[in-house]
C-alpha positions in Angstrom: -10.1 -10.1 15.7 -10.3 -8.7 19.2 -10.4 -4.9 19.6 -7.1 -3.1 19.9 -6.1 -1.6 23.3 -7.3 2.0 23.7 -3.7 3.2 24.4 -3.1 6.8 23.2 0.3 8.4 23.1 1.4 11.8 22.0 3.3 11.8 18.7 6.0 14.0 20.3 7.0 11.1 22.5 7.4 8.6 19.7 10.4 7.8 17.6 9.2 7.9 14.0 11.2 5.7 11.7 10.9 5.3 7.9 10.1 1.6 7.0 12.9 2.0 4.4 15.5 2.7 7.1 17.6 0.0 8.7 16.0 -1.7 11.7 16.9 -5.0 13.5 16.5 -7.9 11.0 12.9 -9.1 11.0 10.3 -10.5 8.7 8.2 -8.3 6.5 4.9 -7.5 8.3 5.8 -9.4 11.5 3.0 -11.3 13.3 2.7 -12.9 16.7 3.0 -16.6 17.5 5.8 -19.2 17.2 5.1 -20.3 13.7 5.7 -17.6 11.0 5.1 -20.0 8.1 1.4 -19.3 7.6 2.0 -15.6 6.8 4.1 -16.4 3.8 1.2 -17.8 1.9 -2.0 -15.9 1.0 -4.8 -15.8 3.5 -7.8 -17.9 2.6 -10.5 -15.5 1.5 -13.4 -15.3 -1.0 -12.7 -13.8 -3.5 -9.0 -14.4 -3.4 -6.7 -12.0 -1.6 -4.7 -9.8 -4.0 -1.5 -11.6 -3.1 0.3 -11.2 -6.4 -0.5 -7.4 -6.4 2.4 -7.1 -3.9 5.6 -6.3 -5.8 9.1 -5.0 -5.5 10.6 -1.5 -6.1 14.3 -2.2 -5.6 14.5 -3.5 -2.0 11.1 -2.2 -0.9 7.4 -2.8 -1.5 4.9 -1.6 -4.2 1.3 -2.3 -4.9 -0.2 -2.9 -8.3 -3.6 -1.2 -8.4 -4.3 -2.1 -12.0 -6.5 -0.5 -14.6 -8.3 1.9 -12.2 -9.5 4.2 -14.9 -10.8 1.4 -17.1 -8.8 2.6 -20.1 -6.3 -0.3 -20.5 -3.5 1.5 -18.7 -1.9 0.0 -15.6 -0.7 1.6 -12.4 1.3 1.1 -9.3 1.5 2.9 -6.0 4.4 3.0 -3.6 5.9 5.3 -0.9 7.5 8.3 -2.5 10.6 8.0 -0.3 11.3 4.6 -2.1 12.4 6.7 -5.1 11.2 7.1 -8.7 12.2 3.6 -9.8 12.9 2.3 -13.3 11.0 -1.0 -13.1 8.8 -3.1 -10.9 8.5 -6.8 -10.4 5.2 -8.6 -9.9 4.8 -12.3 -9.8 8.3 -12.8 -11.1 7.8 -10.5 -14.2 9.6 -7.1 -14.5 7.8 -4.2 -16.1 9.3 -0.8 -17.1 7.9 2.5 -16.0 6.2 4.9 -18.4 5.6 7.7 -16.0 6.1 8.7 -12.4 4.0 11.2 -10.5 4.3 12.6 -7.0 0.9 13.1 -5.6 -0.3 16.4 -4.0 -1.9 17.1 -0.7 -5.5 18.3 -0.4 -6.0 22.1 0.2 -5.0 23.0 3.7 -2.4 20.3 4.1 1.2 21.4 3.7 4.0 19.7 1.9 4.0 16.7 -0.4 2.6 13.3 0.6 4.8 10.2 0.8 2.9 8.7 -2.2 4.0 8.2 -5.8 2.0 6.8 -8.7 3.5 5.0 -11.6 2.2 4.0 -15.0 3.9 0.8 -16.0 4.6 -0.8 -19.4 1.9 -3.4 -19.4 -0.5 -4.1 -22.3 -3.0 -6.3 -20.6 -3.9 -7.6 -17.2 -1.8 -10.7 -16.3 -3.4 -13.7 -14.7 -3.1 -13.5 -11.0 -3.2 -9.7 -10.7 -6.4 -7.8 -10.2 -7.6 -4.2 -10.4 -8.1 -2.9 -6.9 -10.8 -0.6 -5.6 -9.8 2.8 -4.1 -11.7 3.9 -1.0 -14.0 7.0 -1.1 -14.5 7.2 2.7 -12.4 6.6 5.8 -12.0 3.0 7.0 -13.7 2.6 10.4 -11.6 1.3 13.3 -13.7 -1.9 13.5 -12.8 -2.9 9.9 -10.3 -5.8 9.8 -7.3 -4.7 7.8 -4.8 -6.9 6.0 -1.2 -5.7 6.0 1.1 -7.0 3.2 4.8 -6.2 2.7 8.1 -7.6 1.7 10.3 -6.5 4.5 13.6 -8.0 5.7 14.3 -11.6 6.3 18.0 -11.7 7.3 18.6 -9.0 4.7 16.8 -10.8 1.9 13.5 -9.2 0.8 12.0 -11.9 -1.4 8.9 -13.1 0.5 5.5 -11.6 1.0 4.1 -11.6 4.5 0.8 -10.5 5.8 -0.9 -9.9 9.2 -4.1 -8.4 10.6 -4.6 -5.0 12.3 -7.1 -2.2 12.7 -6.9 1.6 12.4 -6.6 3.1 15.8 -6.6 6.5 17.5 -3.0 7.5 18.3 -3.6 10.7 20.3 -6.6 12.2 22.0 -5.9 15.5 20.2 -6.0 13.9 16.8 -8.7 12.5 14.6 -8.4 9.0 13.2 -6.6 10.5 10.2 -3.8 13.0 10.8 -0.7 14.4 9.3 2.5 12.5 9.6 5.9 14.0 8.6 8.4 11.4 7.4 11.6 11.6 5.3 10.6 15.1 4.2 7.1 14.2 3.2 3.9 15.1 5.0 0.9 12.8 4.5 -2.6 12.4 5.7 -2.3 9.0 7.4 -3.7 6.5 9.8 -2.0 4.4 12.4 -2.2 0.7 13.5 -1.0 -0.2 17.0 0.8 -3.3 18.2 1.9 -4.1 21.8 4.7 -6.7 21.4 4.1 -8.0 24.9 0.3 -8.3 24.5 -0.8 -9.3 21.0 -4.6 -9.2 20.6 -4.6 -11.8 17.8 -2.2 -14.6 16.9 -2.0 -13.0 13.4 -1.7 -9.4 14.4 0.9 -7.6 12.3 3.2 -4.6 12.3 5.5 -3.2 9.7 9.3 -3.5 9.6 12.2 -2.3 7.4 11.4 -2.8 3.7 7.6 -2.6 4.1 7.5 1.0 2.8 5.1 1.0 -0.1 3.3 -2.1 1.1 -0.4 -2.2 1.2 -3.2 -2.2 3.8 -6.3 -3.9 2.4 -9.9 -4.5 3.4 -12.9 -6.3 1.9 -15.9 -4.2 1.1 -19.4 -5.0 -0.1 -19.6 -8.3 -1.8 -16.1 -9.2 -0.8 -14.5 -6.7 -3.2 -10.9 -5.8 -2.3 -10.0 -2.2 -1.4 -6.6 -0.6 -0.9 -7.0 1.4 2.3 -3.4 2.7 2.6 0.2 2.5 1.6 2.6 1.8 4.5 5.3 4.5 5.0 6.8 4.4 8.5 6.6 3.2 12.1 6.9 4.8 15.5 8.4 3.0 18.5 7.7 3.8 22.2 7.7 2.1 25.6 10.4 1.2 28.1 11.7 -1.6 25.9 10.3 -0.4 22.5 7.4 -2.7 22.9 4.8 -0.3 21.5 4.8 -0.2 17.7 2.7 2.0 15.5 2.6 1.3 11.7 1.6 4.3 9.7 -0.1 4.3 6.3 -1.1 7.0 3.9 -4.9 7.3 3.9 -5.8 6.6 0.3 -9.4 7.9 0.5 -7.8 11.4 0.7 -6.0 10.9 -2.6 -8.3 8.5 -4.5 -9.8 11.2 -6.8 -6.4 12.5 -7.7 -5.1 9.0 -8.5 -8.1 8.4 -10.7 -7.7 11.7 -12.4 -4.1 11.0 -13.3 -4.9 7.5 -14.5 -7.6 8.8 -16.8 -5.0 10.7 -18.8 -2.2 8.3 -19.6 1.1 9.0 -21.3 0.8 10.4 -24.9 2.4 7.2 -26.3 -0.2 5.1 -24.6 -3.0 7.3 -25.9 -1.6 6.9 -29.4 -1.5 3.1 -29.1 -5.0 3.1 -27.8 -6.1 5.3 -30.7 -4.3 3.3 -33.3 -5.9 0.1 -32.0 -9.3 1.7 -32.2 -8.6 2.9 -35.7 -7.5 -0.5 -36.8 -10.6 -2.0 -35.4 -12.8 0.5 -37.2 -10.9 -0.1 -40.5 -11.4 -3.9 -40.1 -15.1 -3.5 -39.5 -15.4 -1.3 -42.5 -13.4 -3.7 -44.7 -15.7 -6.6 -43.8 -18.9 -4.7 -43.5 
């Protein structure tokens, strides 16, 4: 993908809009080009792109991150402003919620991030879903990012769509990761820029209404899939609104916290795991 333009605009001049808020009807993760059809099927990658990990929380997006603590518990991330939710749907199957946790910001960052972690009622990893890797360092601007969301299509949010983009510098006074205040939340975030009059790639994407909670992915060493960010909001600028910035929570800033929570599942889950281990031990003793 060609490098993004080095346009830098002050945040004070941008209209920041939650991806959950109503915007003109558009496809989730809009891309350039006359034919939108290719974006409704998974990109061709090796290993396979985590297409089915994109799910629904009401009318918005959520990402299944899987058994990240390797303890047979299963977890989902979404934008906190999407709400606490009672269930999620992945690959046509609905799962209940066992717990919901608002994450906390690192020391020195005020407020609460727009990021919520859910433990879902799942007993084993279904076919088609994978456990994602969480980043431990910032994603460089040269890294190709895959955006995935389920935003509006004439008011119907039932199709996944994807597009490419890169992390970019929004303002000379800011580092690549900066604080974004949205819907009462304050998150360490990164931005992805799109000029609607000058796309740098026929598959360049930007977020639209309903993509809140959608994922931003990249491939690491050996092709492993990493979840770099969770989309939360956009900013619009330019004489005709042609400059679009899609913001995503920078997950490398919250990865340790996510793993720490996932390592201590709900007590009921712990009991089930314990009973299962005890049953296995009893079986082994019985037939020893």
